[in-house]
C-alpha positions as CSV (number, residue, x, y, z in Angstrom):
1,M,179.2,145.3,90.3
2,H,176.9,142.9,88.6
3,C,175.8,140.0,90.7
4,T,176.0,137.6,87.7
5,E,179.7,138.5,87.4
6,A,180.7,138.8,91.0
7,G,178.8,135.8,92.2
8,K,176.5,135.5,95.2
9,P,177.6,137.0,98.6
10,L,179.0,134.5,101.2
11,I,177.8,134.5,104.8
12,K,179.3,132.7,107.8
13,F,177.2,131.9,110.9
14,T,177.8,129.7,113.9
15,H,175.6,126.7,115.0
16,C,176.1,123.2,116.4
17,K,179.6,124.4,117.5
18,K,180.4,124.7,113.8
19,S,181.3,127.6,111.5
20,I,178.8,127.3,108.6
21,Y,179.2,129.1,105.3
22,S,176.4,129.6,102.9
23,F,174.9,132.1,100.4
24,S,172.3,133.2,103.0
25,V,171.3,132.4,106.6
26,P,168.8,129.6,106.5
27,R,165.8,129.5,108.8
28,R,167.0,126.1,110.1
29,C,170.5,124.8,110.6
30,P,171.5,122.4,107.7
31,L,173.2,120.1,110.3
32,C,170.7,119.8,113.1
33,Q,167.5,121.2,111.5
34,Q,167.0,123.4,114.5
35,E,166.1,127.1,114.1
36,V,169.0,129.4,113.6
37,G,169.3,132.3,115.9
38,S,171.3,133.5,118.8
39,A,171.4,136.4,121.1
40,K,175.2,136.2,121.3
41,L,177.0,138.8,119.4
42,E,179.9,136.5,118.5
43,E,177.5,134.1,116.8
44,A,175.8,136.8,114.6
45,P,176.1,136.2,110.8
46,V,179.0,137.9,109.1
47,S,179.7,138.6,105.5
48,I,182.8,137.1,103.8
49,S,184.6,139.7,101.7
50,N,184.7,139.0,98.0
51,P,188.3,139.3,96.7
52,F,187.0,140.0,93.2
53,T,186.0,143.4,91.9
54,D,184.6,145.0,88.8
55,G,187.8,146.1,87.2
56,H,186.0,148.9,85.3
57,Q,185.2,150.5,88.6
58,E,188.9,150.6,89.6
59,K,191.0,153.6,88.8
60,C,194.8,153.4,88.2
61,S,195.0,149.8,89.1
62,F,196.7,146.5,88.0
63,L,194.1,143.9,87.1
64,L,194.2,140.1,86.8
65,R,191.6,137.8,85.4
66,P,191.5,134.4,83.5
67,T,192.2,134.7,79.8
68,Q,189.0,132.7,79.2
69,G,185.9,132.7,81.4
70,T,185.8,133.9,85.0
71,F,187.4,133.0,88.3
72,L,184.3,131.6,89.9
73,R,183.1,129.6,87.0
74,E,185.9,128.3,84.7
75,Y,189.2,128.9,86.5
76,D,190.9,125.7,87.6
77,G,194.1,127.1,89.2
78,K,196.1,126.2,86.1
79,S,194.4,128.3,83.4
80,D,196.2,131.2,81.7
81,L,195.8,134.6,83.3
82,H,195.6,138.0,81.6
83,V,196.6,141.3,83.1
84,G,196.0,145.0,82.4
85,I,196.1,148.5,83.7
86,T,193.1,150.8,84.2
87,N,193.0,154.5,83.5
88,T,191.0,156.9,85.6
89,N,187.8,156.0,83.8
90,G,188.0,152.3,84.3
91,V,189.1,151.5,80.7
92,V,191.5,148.5,80.9
93,Y,194.6,148.8,78.8
94,N,196.1,145.4,78.0
95,Y,198.4,143.9,75.5
96,N,198.0,140.8,73.3
97,Q,198.8,139.5,69.8
98,C,196.6,142.3,68.4
99,G,198.5,145.0,70.2
100,V,197.3,147.3,73.0
101,Q,193.6,146.9,73.7
102,R,191.4,149.4,75.5
103,D,188.6,147.4,77.0
104,Q,185.5,149.0,78.4
105,A,184.0,145.6,79.3
106,G,185.1,142.1,80.1
107,W,187.0,142.7,83.4
108,E,183.9,142.6,85.7
109,Q,185.4,139.9,87.8
110,S,189.1,140.7,88.5
111,L,191.7,140.8,91.2
112,S,192.9,144.4,91.6
113,V,196.2,145.9,92.9
114,P,195.8,149.7,93.4
115,L,198.9,151.5,91.9
116,V,198.3,155.1,93.1
117,Q,197.8,156.1,96.7
118,P,194.8,158.4,97.4
119,N,197.0,161.4,98.2
120,M,199.0,161.2,95.0
121,F,196.9,163.8,93.2
122,G,199.7,164.9,90.7
123,L,200.3,161.4,89.5
124,R,196.6,160.7,89.2
125,D,196.1,163.8,87.1
126,Q,198.8,162.7,84.7
127,W,197.9,159.0,84.7
128,D,195.8,158.8,81.6
129,R,198.4,160.7,79.5
130,Y,201.2,158.5,80.8
131,L,199.3,155.4,80.0
132,E,198.2,156.5,76.5
133,D,201.7,157.7,75.6
134,F,203.3,154.5,76.9
135,S,200.9,152.4,74.9
136,A,201.5,154.3,71.7
137,T,205.2,153.4,71.6
138,G,206.6,150.9,69.1
139,A,207.4,148.3,71.8
140,W,203.7,147.3,71.9
141,L,202.9,146.8,68.3
142,P,201.1,143.5,67.4
143,H,204.1,141.9,65.7
144,R,206.3,142.4,68.8
145,Y,204.0,140.2,70.9
146,D,205.5,136.9,72.2
147,E,203.5,134.7,74.4
148,D,206.5,133.9,76.6
149,Y,208.8,136.9,76.5
150,H,206.9,140.0,75.5
151,N,203.3,139.7,76.7
152,C,200.6,141.3,78.8
153,Y,202.7,140.9,81.9
154,S,205.7,142.6,80.2
155,Y,203.5,145.5,79.2
156,T,201.9,146.1,82.6
157,L,205.2,145.7,84.6
158,S,207.1,148.0,82.1
159,F,204.4,150.7,82.6
160,I,204.5,150.3,86.4
161,N,208.3,150.6,86.3
162,C,208.1,153.7,84.1
163,I,205.8,155.3,86.7
164,L,208.1,154.3,89.6
165,T,211.0,155.9,87.8
166,T,209.0,159.0,87.2
167,E,208.3,159.1,90.9
168,G,211.9,158.6,91.8
169,K,211.3,155.1,93.2
170,E,213.2,151.8,92.6
171,Q,211.9,149.5,89.8
172,L,210.4,146.1,90.5
173,D,211.5,142.9,88.7
174,K,208.9,140.4,87.7
175,N,209.5,138.0,90.6
176,E,209.4,140.8,93.2
177,F,206.1,142.2,91.9
178,T,204.6,138.8,91.6
179,E,205.6,137.6,95.1
180,K,204.6,140.9,96.8
181,Y,201.4,141.9,95.0
182,V,200.0,139.1,92.9
183,I,200.5,135.8,94.8
184,P,198.8,137.0,98.0
185,R,195.7,137.9,96.0
186,T,195.6,134.7,94.0
187,R,196.0,132.6,97.1
188,L,193.0,134.4,98.7
189,A,191.1,134.0,95.5
190,S,191.8,130.3,95.4
191,K,190.5,129.8,98.9
192,Y,187.4,131.8,98.1
193,I,186.7,129.8,94.9
194,I,187.0,126.5,96.7
195,L,184.6,127.7,99.4
196,Y,182.2,129.2,96.8
197,R,182.0,126.0,94.7
198,A,181.6,123.8,97.7
199,I,178.5,125.9,98.8
200,E,177.2,125.8,95.2
201,K,177.5,122.0,95.2
202,H,176.2,121.1,98.7
203,G,174.2,124.2,99.8
204,F,176.6,125.0,102.7
205,Y,180.1,124.3,104.0
206,A,180.8,123.5,107.7
207,V,183.9,123.2,109.7
208,D,184.6,123.0,113.4
209,H,184.3,126.3,115.2
210,P,187.7,127.8,116.2
211,D,186.8,127.3,119.8
212,Q,186.8,123.6,119.1
213,G,190.5,123.6,118.2
214,A,190.2,123.5,114.4
215,S,190.8,126.4,112.1
216,P,188.0,127.3,109.6
217,P,188.7,128.2,106.0
218,S,190.5,131.5,105.7
219,E,188.3,134.5,106.3
220,V,188.8,135.7,102.8
221,L,189.7,139.4,102.9
222,C,191.1,141.4,100.1
223,A,194.8,142.0,100.6
224,E,195.8,145.6,101.1
225,G,198.7,147.5,99.6
226,C,199.7,149.9,96.9
227,V,202.8,149.8,94.7
């Protein structure tokens, strides 16, 4: 994962009865200017998990990213999003007005939903063939594209439902898939983006420590779950 794409790592440490978030632990507290350091284990710095991943390192996954720019830089919460499916080599299959694309770059900062559980060896072995055969059908020709009704989301969800049918599982409608797998990740991403940009602007972000009766920003952890 390239640092320029993924952003700087976030750190949380405790000082002045505050939870302080920054890109690194400073020598002195930005609030009181006293040296930072504590023998207490609960006050030790901890890393905040980055919800974004290099999509080209993800196998057999559903990916989500802004259509233009990246989450950390340009995304404003209202921008259009683009989605795709990775094969076992990290190539991202996605559908747009030019038809099915097979991107080997451009998805370095994505939200990911794993679609194949680790023990599903048979499905993983057939994944690339299923994805290529599905993408070659006439449904995904360029002239069929419609921004509202036959788009990248239609493509990815249709493929996911084909796999579910092959595995003898119930299909998912758009609302169900979005509510269960997409929205939890975008919510975590939004919190992380707000925190990241605040640190970029001010150098740190501080809130009352939980022991003081206030809740800090969400400890941003990637949501778990496979389809």
